C-alpha positions in Angstrom: 55.4 51.0 -87.0 56.1 50.8 -83.3 54.3 48.4 -81.0 54.0 49.2 -77.3 54.2 46.0 -75.2 52.8 45.7 -71.7 55.8 45.5 -69.2 54.6 42.1 -67.9 54.5 40.8 -71.5 57.9 42.4 -72.2 59.5 40.6 -69.2 58.0 37.3 -70.2 59.3 37.8 -73.8 62.8 38.6 -72.5 62.8 35.5 -70.3 61.8 33.3 -73.1 64.3 34.9 -75.4 67.1 34.2 -72.9 66.0 30.6 -72.4 65.8 30.0 -76.2 68.9 32.1 -76.9 67.0 33.9 -79.7 66.4 37.6 -80.1 63.2 38.8 -78.4 62.2 40.7 -81.6 62.4 37.5 -83.6 60.2 35.6 -81.1 57.7 38.5 -81.0 57.6 38.6 -84.9 57.1 34.9 -85.1 54.3 35.1 -82.5 52.5 38.0 -84.3 52.9 36.2 -87.7 51.4 33.0 -86.2 48.5 34.9 -84.7 47.8 36.7 -87.9 47.6 33.4 -89.7 45.2 32.2 -87.0 43.0 35.3 -87.5 43.1 34.8 -91.3 41.9 31.2 -90.9 39.1 32.3 -88.5 37.9 34.9 -91.0 38.0 32.4 -93.9 35.8 30.1 -91.7 33.3 33.1 -91.3 33.4 33.6 -95.1 32.8 29.9 -95.7 29.7 30.1 -93.4 28.5 33.1 -95.3 28.9 31.3 -98.6 26.8 28.4 -97.3 24.1 30.9 -96.1 24.2 32.8 -99.5 24.4 29.6 -101.6 20.7 29.4 -102.6 20.8 32.9 -104.1 24.3 32.5 -105.5 23.4 29.3 -107.4 20.4 31.0 -109.0 22.4 34.0 -110.2 26.0 32.8 -110.5 25.9 29.1 -111.2 29.3 27.9 -112.5 30.9 31.3 -111.9 33.5 32.1 -109.3 32.4 34.4 -106.5 34.4 36.3 -103.9 32.9 36.4 -100.4 34.3 39.2 -98.1 32.9 40.4 -94.8 30.0 38.0 -95.1 28.8 39.4 -98.4 29.2 38.8 -102.1 32.1 41.1 -103.1 32.6 40.2 -106.8 32.2 37.5 -109.4 33.7 36.3 -112.7 33.7 33.3 -115.0 37.4 33.1 -114.7 39.1 32.3 -111.3 42.4 34.1 -112.1 40.7 37.2 -113.4 38.6 37.4 -110.2 41.6 36.6 -108.0 43.7 39.4 -109.5 40.8 41.9 -109.3 40.0 41.1 -105.7 43.7 41.2 -104.7 44.1 44.6 -106.4 41.2 46.0 -104.4 41.7 44.2 -101.0 45.3 43.2 -100.9 45.9 40.2 -98.7 42.7 40.5 -96.6 40.9 37.1 -96.2 38.5 36.5 -99.1 36.8 33.2 -100.0 36.8 32.6 -103.7 34.6 29.7 -104.6 33.0 28.3 -107.7 29.3 28.2 -107.4 28.1 24.6 -107.9 24.8 22.9 -107.3 25.8 21.8 -103.8 27.4 24.3 -101.4 29.9 21.6 -100.4 31.9 19.9 -103.0 31.7 16.1 -102.7 34.6 13.8 -103.5 34.2 10.0 -103.9 37.2 7.7 -103.7 37.4 4.1 -104.5 39.5 2.2 -102.0 41.8 -0.4 -103.4 40.9 -4.0 -102.6 43.4 -6.2 -100.8 43.6 -9.7 -102.0 
């Protein structure tokens, strides 16, 4: 794959590469990787919102099962997390997908006891 970079961006990249004494290609690859991680996290946030929106129906039909949410919709479900994960990964590769067990509450609650100081 080739990526065409705007000349202004290319000049800025070259200047940073010289300043950091690192190859421009490495800086560009790191920046792209970082941005892809950011986009992945953003999409997972969208899928998490979709899960909350879909939760009333999911809890009726898929209680205690694992569901995969992709593109804001139910994509697949299974009683076993690993089985579902492998099936989703074989179909979607590394695209962002939320896999969540459907419990009574859409948000899992954790309670911690704090130690007492004496």
